[in-house]
C-alpha distance (Angstrom), angle and dihedral (degrees) to the residues before:
residue distance angle dihedral
M1 . . .
S2 3.82 . .
K3 3.79 123.4 .
R4 3.78 97.4 -129.1
D5 3.78 116.4 150.4
F6 3.82 108.1 -84.9
Y7 3.81 92.4 -135.9
E8 3.79 89.1 52.3
V9 3.83 90.8 48.4
L10 3.82 90.8 56.8
G11 3.79 94.3 36.3
V12 3.82 95.1 -124.4
S13 3.80 134.2 125.6
R14 3.80 121.8 -103.4
D15 3.81 91.1 -107.7
A16 3.80 94.1 49.3
S17 3.80 116.1 140.7
E18 3.79 122.7 -118.7
R19 3.79 88.1 -107.0
D20 3.82 92.2 55.4
I21 3.82 90.5 47.9
K22 3.80 92.3 51.0
K23 3.80 91.1 47.4
A24 3.81 91.5 51.8
Y25 3.81 90.6 46.1
K26 3.80 93.2 53.4
R27 3.78 91.9 50.5
L28 3.82 94.3 48.9
A29 3.81 94.6 41.0
M30 3.78 90.5 56.2
K31 3.82 91.0 46.4
F32 3.82 96.0 51.0
H33 3.81 101.6 30.1
P34 3.86 110.4 135.7
D35 3.80 92.3 -128.9
R36 3.78 88.4 63.4
N37 3.81 95.0 40.5
Q38 3.78 103.9 41.2
G39 3.80 112.7 -177.9
D40 3.81 92.6 11.9
D41 3.82 106.5 120.5
T42 3.80 91.3 -179.5
A43 3.80 91.5 59.6
A44 3.80 90.3 48.4
E45 3.82 91.0 53.5
K46 3.79 91.4 47.7
F47 3.79 89.3 49.5
K48 3.81 90.6 54.6
E49 3.80 90.7 46.2
V50 3.81 91.8 52.1
K51 3.82 90.5 48.1
V52 3.81 92.8 52.5
A53 3.81 92.6 47.5
Y54 3.81 90.5 49.9
E55 3.81 94.3 49.6
I56 3.80 92.5 50.9
L57 3.81 98.4 43.6
T58 3.81 95.7 46.7
D59 3.80 92.8 52.6
A60 3.83 108.1 81.3
Q61 3.82 94.9 -150.2
K62 3.79 95.3 45.3
R63 3.79 92.9 44.7
S64 3.78 90.9 51.9
A65 3.81 90.8 51.3
Y66 3.80 91.4 46.9
D67 3.83 92.5 49.9
Q68 3.80 89.5 54.0
Y69 3.79 103.6 37.4
G70 3.80 107.0 13.9
H71 3.80 119.0 -148.4
A72 3.80 90.9 -19.0
A73 3.81 88.9 75.5
F74 3.80 90.1 70.2
E75 3.78 102.0 38.1
Q76 3.79 124.1 102.4
G77 3.78 93.2 17.0
G78 3.81 96.7 -45.2
M79 3.82 118.3 166.4
G80 3.78 95.6 26.4
G81 3.80 99.1 -35.6
G82 3.73 132.2 -75.4
G83 3.78 94.1 76.7
F84 3.77 110.8 -145.2
G85 3.73 132.9 -57.9
G86 3.80 89.5 49.0
G87 3.77 95.1 -149.8
G88 3.80 93.8 -59.9
A89 3.77 135.3 -31.9
D90 3.80 125.3 -94.6
F91 3.80 102.4 -118.3
G92 3.79 93.3 -157.9
D93 3.79 92.2 54.8
I94 3.79 92.2 45.5
F95 3.78 93.2 50.5
G96 3.79 89.2 50.0
D97 3.80 91.1 51.9
V98 3.78 93.6 51.6
F99 3.77 100.9 41.7
G100 3.80 103.2 22.0
D101 3.78 91.7 100.0
I102 3.81 89.7 56.7
F103 3.79 105.0 38.7
G104 3.80 102.6 13.3
G105 3.79 127.1 -128.6
G106 3.80 98.7 98.3
R107 3.77 117.1 155.5
R108 3.81 91.2 -105.7
G109 3.78 91.2 52.3
G110 3.80 90.5 -119.5
Q111 3.81 92.9 -66.9
Q112 3.78 112.4 161.9
R113 3.76 120.6 -122.9
A114 3.77 121.9 -150.9
Q115 3.78 107.2 -98.5
R116 3.78 119.7 -112.8
G117 3.78 111.7 -121.1
S118 3.80 119.6 -93.6
D119 3.78 121.3 -98.0
L120 3.79 115.8 -114.1
R121 3.79 133.1 -149.8
Y122 3.80 126.8 -146.6
N123 3.80 120.8 -169.4
M124 3.80 111.9 -143.0
E125 3.80 125.8 -170.1
L126 3.79 117.4 -153.3
T127 3.77 134.1 -176.9
L128 3.79 117.6 -121.6
E129 3.80 89.0 -109.4
E130 3.82 92.1 54.0
A131 3.80 92.2 46.6
G132 3.78 93.3 45.8
R133 3.80 98.1 47.4
G134 3.80 99.9 29.2
C135 3.79 123.5 -124.6
D136 3.79 146.2 -171.7
K137 3.78 117.4 -100.8
E138 3.78 128.7 -169.0
I139 3.80 114.2 -145.6
E140 3.80 135.8 -179.2
V141 3.79 117.3 -139.4
P142 3.83 123.4 -172.1
T143 3.80 106.8 -143.9
L144 3.80 147.3 134.3
V145 3.79 114.7 -83.8
S146 3.80 131.7 -173.4
C147 3.80 111.9 -86.7
D148 3.81 109.4 -109.3
P149 3.84 101.0 -152.4
C150 3.81 94.1 54.3
E151 3.82 95.7 27.3
G152 3.79 90.5 -125.7
T153 3.80 97.3 -56.8
G154 3.81 95.8 108.9
A155 3.80 91.3 -134.6
K156 3.80 123.3 110.2
K157 3.79 113.2 -97.0
G158 3.78 110.8 -84.5
T159 3.81 93.0 25.9
S160 3.78 133.3 80.1
S161 3.77 139.5 -156.8
T162 3.80 121.6 -93.8
T163 3.78 131.3 -139.2
C164 3.79 112.9 -91.5
S165 3.82 109.3 -106.9
T166 3.80 93.0 -152.5
C167 3.80 99.1 57.6
H168 3.84 97.0 16.6
G169 3.79 91.3 -126.3
Q170 3.81 95.6 -50.6
G171 3.80 94.2 111.3
Q172 3.80 90.4 -139.5
V173 3.76 138.3 71.3
Q174 3.78 129.2 -153.2
M175 3.78 125.2 -128.7
R176 3.80 123.0 -171.1
Q177 3.79 120.2 -138.8
G178 3.78 109.9 177.9
F179 3.79 108.8 -62.1
F180 3.78 93.3 -10.1
A181 3.78 130.4 83.5
V182 3.79 108.8 -151.9
Q183 3.79 116.9 -159.8
Q184 3.80 120.4 -155.2
A185 3.80 140.1 166.0
C186 3.78 114.5 -72.2
P187 3.83 108.8 -100.7
T188 3.82 91.9 -146.4
C189 3.81 101.7 53.0
H190 3.81 95.9 18.7
G191 3.79 92.8 -125.0
K192 3.81 97.1 -49.9
G193 3.81 97.2 106.9
K194 3.79 91.1 -139.3
I195 3.76 137.1 76.9
I196 3.80 123.9 -142.2
K197 3.78 106.4 -151.2
D198 3.80 95.8 176.3
P199 3.82 107.0 35.2
C200 3.78 124.1 -160.8
N201 3.80 112.9 -95.5
S202 3.81 92.5 -138.6
C203 3.81 100.4 53.4
H204 3.85 98.7 17.7
G205 3.79 91.2 -127.5
E206 3.80 96.9 -49.9
G207 3.80 95.4 107.7
R208 3.82 89.2 -140.1
V209 3.79 134.9 76.1
H210 3.79 133.4 -165.9
K211 3.78 114.5 -103.7
T212 3.78 139.4 156.9
K213 3.80 108.8 -124.4
T214 3.78 122.9 -155.4
L215 3.79 111.7 -144.2
N216 3.78 134.2 -179.7
V217 3.80 112.2 -136.6
K218 3.79 120.1 -162.5
I219 3.81 108.3 -145.8
P220 3.82 111.1 -155.4
S221 3.80 117.8 -137.2
G222 3.78 115.4 -95.8
V223 3.81 100.9 31.9
D224 3.79 116.1 150.5
T225 3.78 139.3 -167.5
G226 3.80 109.9 -62.6
D227 3.81 96.0 28.3
R228 3.81 117.6 126.7
I229 3.77 128.9 -150.4
R230 3.80 114.2 -154.9
L231 3.79 120.0 -147.2
S232 3.79 105.7 -166.5
G233 3.79 116.0 -136.7
E234 3.82 94.5 3.7
G235 3.81 95.2 108.6
E236 3.78 125.5 87.5
A237 3.80 117.7 -39.1
G238 3.80 114.7 -106.4
E239 3.77 124.2 -112.0
H240 3.81 115.6 -82.3
G241 3.77 97.1 -12.5
A242 3.83 97.9 -35.6
P243 3.84 116.1 143.8
A244 3.79 118.2 -77.9
G245 3.78 122.1 -112.9
D246 3.79 124.5 -115.9
L247 3.78 131.7 -98.2
Y248 3.79 117.8 -131.3
V249 3.79 116.6 -159.4
Q250 3.81 108.1 -153.3
V251 3.80 112.1 -153.2
H252 3.80 125.3 -141.9
V253 3.81 118.6 177.7
K254 3.80 114.1 -150.1
E255 3.79 122.0 -128.8
H256 3.80 114.9 -91.5
N257 3.79 124.3 -136.3
I258 3.83 93.0 -138.1
F259 3.80 109.9 23.2
E260 3.77 135.3 52.3
R261 3.79 117.1 -159.5
D262 3.80 127.4 -143.5
G263 3.79 110.4 175.6
N264 3.80 105.4 -54.8
N265 3.82 94.5 -22.2
L266 3.79 124.5 94.0
Y267 3.80 126.2 -152.4
C268 3.78 128.9 -160.3
E269 3.80 139.0 164.7
V270 3.80 119.4 -130.6
P271 3.83 120.2 -166.7
V272 3.83 119.3 -140.2
S273 3.78 131.0 -178.6
F274 3.79 117.5 -104.0
T275 3.79 87.3 -119.1
M276 3.81 91.7 60.1
A277 3.79 90.9 42.7
A278 3.83 89.5 54.2
L279 3.80 99.7 40.1
G280 3.81 100.9 28.2
G281 3.78 128.6 -128.1
E282 3.80 141.8 147.9
V283 3.79 129.8 -64.6
E284 3.80 130.6 -170.9
V285 3.80 115.0 -116.3
P286 3.84 124.2 -164.4
T287 3.81 120.4 -127.9
L288 3.80 132.4 173.8
D289 3.82 87.5 -101.8
G290 3.81 97.2 48.3
R291 3.79 138.1 -82.2
V292 3.78 124.9 -30.2
S293 3.81 132.2 -178.2
L294 3.79 122.4 -113.4
K295 3.78 120.1 -161.1
V296 3.80 111.3 -133.4
P297 3.82 112.3 -152.4
L298 3.79 118.0 -137.0
E299 3.81 117.1 -93.5
T300 3.82 92.4 25.6
Q301 3.80 113.5 171.4
T302 3.80 123.4 -139.6
G303 3.80 113.6 -93.8
R304 3.80 94.9 31.5
M305 3.81 111.9 148.6
F306 3.80 126.4 -138.2
R307 3.80 123.7 -167.7
M308 3.81 118.4 -145.3
R309 3.81 106.8 -164.1
G310 3.80 118.6 -131.5
K311 3.81 94.8 2.7
G312 3.80 94.7 111.0
V313 3.81 129.1 78.9
K314 3.80 123.9 -52.4
G315 3.81 108.2 -120.5
V316 3.80 117.1 -114.5
R317 3.81 90.4 -140.5
T318 3.81 104.0 26.9
H319 3.85 96.6 37.5
S320 3.83 88.0 -149.2
A321 3.79 118.8 118.7
G322 3.79 122.6 -119.5
D323 3.81 125.4 -137.9
L324 3.78 135.4 -95.0
I325 3.80 112.3 -125.0
V326 3.81 111.4 -156.3
K327 3.79 120.3 -162.5
L328 3.82 114.4 -162.0
I329 3.79 115.9 -143.3
V330 3.79 116.0 -163.6
E331 3.79 106.5 -138.3
T332 3.80 122.0 -144.2
P333 3.82 111.0 -136.4
V334 3.82 117.4 -115.9
K335 3.83 136.7 -163.0
L336 3.80 92.4 33.9
T337 3.81 121.8 -172.8
K338 3.79 121.1 -124.7
R339 3.80 91.3 -102.9
Q340 3.82 92.3 49.3
K341 3.78 89.9 52.6
E342 3.80 90.5 50.3
L343 3.80 91.0 51.1
L344 3.80 91.2 49.7
Q345 3.79 90.5 49.4
E346 3.79 89.9 52.2
F347 3.78 88.9 47.3
Q348 3.82 91.0 52.4
E349 3.81 92.6 47.0
S350 3.80 89.2 54.1
F351 3.82 87.3 66.9
D352 3.81 93.7 58.2
G353 3.73 118.6 104.1
K354 3.75 136.6 46.1
D355 3.86 94.2 -35.6
A356 3.84 95.3 54.5
K357 3.80 94.7 101.3
K358 3.77 95.4 57.9
H359 3.82 92.0 56.7
N360 3.82 95.2 53.6
P361 3.81 106.8 30.5
K362 3.80 95.7 159.1
S363 3.79 93.5 49.5
E364 3.78 92.2 48.2
G365 3.79 91.3 47.3
F366 3.79 91.4 50.6
L367 3.81 93.8 49.0
S368 3.77 90.2 48.8
G369 3.80 90.6 51.9
V370 3.82 91.9 49.4
K371 3.82 90.8 51.0
N372 3.80 91.9 51.3
F373 3.81 90.3 47.7
F374 3.79 93.5 56.2
D375 3.80 92.3 41.4
D376 3.82 88.7 57.0
L377 3.81 91.2 50.5
T378 3.80 92.5 55.8
K379 3.80 95.1 50.3
């Protein structure tokens, strides 16, 4: 059995719902089933691979372990021993699982299981400071929660549900049409297998009620746009006491007016006067932890980059801090007085003469290149 990513095997995204996973499984199981690919060992192996992926990703506990640890969670007896693969799948059982709800004859006899609650998604916006340092956020999530008075059963306290007399608890009934036996949801219990004769007054027999939950979410330092934080069991409550789904907090970091982020590194532009750029000095630079001083060497050109080690964002996975990359921008003075203009003119005139080239090497190099360019065009 290969160790391909289970989501890749089924062709679904990592946040796919149980319904999407089952839909993908049915399609692939029919494609690779041995009865349709007799003598094709490759199809048989793919069929087993699809089966394993389906069993893991439709089990809330196993899927959680897989999302955190990958295949290692099931090696050497992980998750209760036996790993996955189990020495080969029983094709008859698998086929019954996939198509039992259509043709009948599945290994569970068509009996309905209480549905696990749906997963939920919450979009959270964070500032760069919050994402970089980590924080606690309180959120409100509208969802379905287990009904307290009936403890999720749907039946009034002191009573219980009874087995449906139509389907005898199977949740489905079989109808014959010629050679085919078509299986469909029981019209009496609507596929539940049980009848609630005395429903709970709070949830009217549903076992769940709508409620807005207030949750505290701990945001780890270093999260970035696209990261997800999983809150196990904080999704919708399951049907009639089934496990609740999970809540996924999707992170989006807002743009910052000073910094740009690339991974764990931060970038910012810092303006300096042309006097400081020429003579050197020190300039204050902002960081997420406060201000620090940057020494500006004399004769610094605009656009020069300086790297400040460890002044970026601490990675949520690596726990090592990135760097702050500072780009110095030499600022041209504006709104000059008459005297300031005169001084600048005198300053410019001091460059004239035989030493002019050494003061402006880039300008001289550019002009020389332009001259050569036009000389080549006229040849």
